[in-house]
C-alpha positions as CSV (number, residue, x, y, z in Angstrom):
1,M,1.6,-16.6,11.2
2,E,0.6,-19.7,9.3
3,I,0.3,-19.4,5.5
4,E,-3.4,-20.2,5.5
5,N,-4.1,-17.4,7.9
6,K,-2.1,-15.0,5.7
7,I,-4.1,-16.1,2.7
8,D,-7.4,-15.6,4.6
9,L,-6.3,-12.0,5.5
10,I,-5.4,-11.0,2.0
11,K,-8.6,-12.6,0.7
12,D,-10.6,-10.4,3.1
13,F,-8.7,-7.3,2.0
14,I,-9.4,-8.2,-1.7
15,S,-13.1,-8.6,-1.0
16,F,-13.1,-5.2,0.8
17,I,-11.4,-3.5,-2.2
18,Q,-13.9,-5.1,-4.6
19,S,-16.8,-3.7,-2.6
20,K,-15.5,-0.2,-3.1
21,D,-14.8,-0.4,-6.8
22,T,-17.9,1.5,-7.8
23,F,-16.7,4.7,-9.6
24,Q,-18.4,4.7,-12.9
25,N,-15.8,6.5,-15.1
26,Q,-13.3,3.7,-15.5
27,D,-10.7,6.1,-17.0
28,D,-10.6,8.3,-13.8
29,I,-8.0,7.8,-11.1
30,R,-10.8,7.0,-8.7
31,S,-11.6,3.9,-10.7
32,V,-8.1,2.9,-11.9
33,T,-6.3,3.2,-8.6
34,T,-9.0,1.1,-6.8
35,Y,-8.7,-1.6,-9.5
36,S,-4.9,-1.3,-9.2
37,F,-5.2,-2.1,-5.5
38,Y,-7.2,-5.1,-6.4
39,Q,-4.8,-6.3,-9.1
40,I,-1.7,-5.9,-6.8
41,S,-3.4,-7.6,-3.9
42,E,-4.6,-10.5,-6.1
43,S,-1.1,-11.0,-7.3
44,F,0.1,-11.1,-3.7
45,F,-2.6,-13.6,-2.9
46,I,-1.4,-15.8,-5.9
47,S,2.2,-15.5,-4.7
48,L,1.1,-16.7,-1.2
49,V,-0.7,-19.7,-2.6
50,L,2.2,-20.7,-4.8
51,S,4.7,-20.2,-2.0
52,K,3.3,-23.3,-0.3
53,H,5.2,-25.3,-2.9
54,I,8.5,-24.1,-1.4
55,S,8.1,-26.3,1.6
56,D,8.0,-29.4,-0.7
57,I,11.6,-30.5,-1.2
58,N,10.6,-32.7,-4.2
59,Y,8.9,-29.8,-5.9
60,C,11.9,-27.5,-5.3
61,K,14.3,-30.1,-6.7
62,E,12.2,-30.6,-9.8
63,N,11.3,-27.0,-10.5
64,I,13.9,-24.8,-8.9
65,N,17.3,-26.5,-8.4
66,P,18.1,-30.2,-8.2
67,N,20.8,-29.5,-5.7
68,I,18.5,-28.1,-3.0
69,I,18.6,-30.0,0.2
70,N,16.2,-30.0,3.2
71,S,18.2,-27.5,5.2
72,D,17.8,-25.0,2.4
73,I,14.0,-24.9,2.6
74,S,13.7,-22.6,5.6
75,T,16.1,-20.1,3.9
76,L,14.1,-20.2,0.7
77,E,10.8,-19.7,2.5
78,Y,12.2,-16.7,4.5
79,A,13.7,-15.1,1.4
80,F,10.6,-15.5,-0.7
81,D,8.3,-14.3,2.0
82,G,10.4,-11.1,2.4
83,F,10.5,-10.6,-1.4
84,I,6.7,-10.8,-2.0
85,K,5.9,-8.7,1.1
86,D,8.3,-5.9,-0.2
87,S,6.9,-6.2,-3.7
88,F,3.4,-5.9,-2.4
89,F,4.2,-2.9,-0.3
90,I,6.2,-1.1,-3.0
91,K,3.7,-1.7,-5.8
92,L,0.9,-0.3,-3.6
93,F,3.0,2.6,-2.5
94,V,3.7,3.5,-6.1
95,S,0.0,3.4,-6.9
96,V,-0.8,5.6,-4.0
97,E,2.0,8.1,-4.8
98,N,0.8,8.4,-8.4
99,H,-2.8,9.0,-7.2
100,I,-1.7,11.8,-4.8
101,R,0.5,13.4,-7.4
102,Q,-2.1,13.4,-10.2
103,I,-4.6,15.0,-7.8
104,A,-2.0,17.6,-6.9
105,E,-1.2,18.3,-10.5
106,F,-4.8,18.7,-11.4
107,Y,-5.5,21.3,-8.7
108,E,-2.3,23.3,-8.9
109,S,-1.5,26.3,-11.0
110,S,1.6,28.2,-12.1
111,N,1.5,30.4,-9.0
112,N,0.3,27.7,-6.6
113,K,2.6,24.7,-6.7
114,I,1.2,21.5,-4.9
115,N,3.1,18.6,-6.5
116,V,6.7,18.8,-5.4
117,N,9.6,16.4,-5.3
118,S,8.7,14.9,-1.9
119,I,5.5,12.9,-1.8
120,G,5.2,13.6,1.9
121,M,5.3,17.4,1.2
122,T,2.9,17.0,-1.8
123,F,0.4,15.3,0.5
124,K,0.8,18.1,3.1
125,N,0.3,20.7,0.3
126,L,-3.0,19.0,-0.7
127,T,-4.3,19.4,2.9
128,D,-3.0,23.0,3.1
129,I,-6.1,25.3,3.0
130,T,-4.0,28.1,1.4
131,K,-3.4,25.9,-1.6
132,T,-6.8,24.1,-1.9
133,N,-9.8,23.8,0.4
134,L,-11.0,20.5,-1.0
135,F,-9.2,18.3,1.5
136,I,-9.4,20.3,4.8
137,S,-11.4,17.4,6.4
138,I,-8.4,15.2,6.3
139,T,-7.7,14.7,10.1
140,N,-4.4,14.9,11.9
141,E,-4.5,11.1,12.5
142,E,-4.8,10.6,8.7
143,K,-1.9,12.9,8.1
144,E,0.1,10.9,10.6
145,L,-0.9,7.7,8.9
146,F,0.4,8.9,5.6
147,E,3.6,10.2,7.1
148,F,4.3,6.9,8.8
149,Y,3.6,5.1,5.4
150,C,6.3,7.2,3.9
151,Y,8.7,6.3,6.7
152,L,8.0,2.7,6.1
153,R,8.8,3.2,2.4
154,N,12.1,4.8,3.4
155,T,13.1,1.7,5.5
156,I,13.0,-0.4,2.3
157,H,15.6,1.9,0.8
158,N,17.8,1.1,3.8
159,F,17.6,-2.7,4.0
160,G,14.7,-2.4,6.4
161,F,16.4,-0.1,8.9
162,Q,14.8,3.1,10.3
163,T,17.4,5.8,9.9
164,K,15.4,8.6,11.2
165,A,14.0,9.4,14.7
166,D,11.7,6.9,16.4
167,K,8.1,6.9,15.1
168,Q,4.9,5.3,16.4
169,L,1.6,4.9,14.7
170,K,-1.6,4.1,16.5
171,I,-4.4,2.5,14.5
172,D,-7.8,2.3,16.2
173,D,-10.4,1.3,13.6
174,S,-13.4,-0.6,15.0
175,D,-14.6,-1.1,11.4
176,S,-11.4,-2.7,10.2
177,I,-11.7,-6.1,8.5
178,I,-8.1,-6.8,9.6
179,E,-8.0,-5.8,13.2
180,S,-10.7,-3.9,15.1
181,N,-8.7,-3.5,18.3
182,E,-6.2,-0.8,18.8
183,V,-2.8,-1.5,17.3
184,L,0.6,0.3,17.9
185,I,3.3,0.1,15.3
186,D,6.8,1.3,16.1
187,L,9.8,2.3,14.0
188,N,12.9,2.7,16.1
189,L,16.1,4.5,15.1
190,N,18.8,2.2,13.8
191,S,16.5,-0.8,14.2
192,V,15.1,-3.1,11.5
193,N,11.5,-2.7,10.5
194,N,9.9,-5.8,11.9
195,L,6.4,-5.2,10.5
196,T,4.3,-8.4,10.9
197,F,2.2,-9.7,8.1
198,K,-1.1,-8.6,9.8
199,K,0.2,-5.1,10.5
200,L,1.3,-4.8,6.9
201,I,-2.2,-5.6,5.6
202,L,-3.7,-3.4,8.3
203,I,-1.7,-0.4,7.2
204,Q,-2.6,-1.0,3.5
205,E,-6.2,-1.2,4.5
206,Q,-6.0,2.1,6.3
207,I,-4.2,3.8,3.4
208,F,-6.8,2.5,1.0
209,K,-9.5,4.0,3.2
210,L,-7.6,7.3,3.2
211,I,-7.5,7.2,-0.6
212,L,-11.3,6.5,-0.7
213,K,-11.9,9.5,1.6
214,I,-9.7,11.7,-0.6
215,D,-11.6,10.5,-3.6
216,S,-14.9,11.3,-2.0
217,L,-13.8,15.0,-1.6
218,I,-13.1,15.4,-5.3
219,P,-16.1,16.9,-7.1
220,K,-17.7,14.3,-9.2
221,S,-17.7,16.6,-12.2
222,D,-13.9,16.8,-12.1
223,F,-12.3,14.2,-14.4
224,I,-8.7,13.2,-13.6
225,E,-7.6,10.7,-16.2
226,H,-5.2,8.1,-14.8
227,R,-2.0,8.2,-16.8
228,L,-2.1,4.5,-17.4
229,V,-5.2,5.0,-19.5
230,S,-3.1,6.6,-22.2
231,I,-1.2,3.3,-22.7
232,G,-4.2,1.1,-22.9
233,F,-5.1,0.2,-19.3
234,N,-8.8,-0.2,-20.1
235,S,-8.3,-1.5,-23.6
């Protein structure tokens, strides 16, 4: 995909995030996490814009390394593209994981543990009616989405390889701003995760929508202060 098309996709995603940043209590996770999605995506957008300089040999010689030659450019472009995509994914995953864990901690008790070591199990506990009935409307498709998201995270720990059984995710979201047609995404055992740029953004869009749904199920009267607030996030 051409760089300008990538930039347009992430700009559309940023605009969508901004349109959902409406929660009034800016110290609550429902506000901070949404704004975090915006900040991370904006940084990714900036990285994409700046990455256009890498194709300019004169720019690279002057600002990176005077010994760079033309044959190095494609390697630099490939390495930087992978670096910023991984950074984008990991930063958003961390934001999502914290969000889920803070909700779990808020609604658990000493005899009803929800937040556990595995983020995948923590998410399952949140949707377990025996532990809390707030999130019973989370669908099987949404549960599969989050499970697949965790599998994608695990591939990053293994140099991009899927080390578990084959997994497939179907996304069919006619309201998507990224891709309104059905999309299949595969992770195959012992194969490299070849997630395209468009599929990467599409998954993040779907995860963001899942977070918005979870947030809508939290009673408005419940205040869950985002842990970043304590260190001055909104100062």
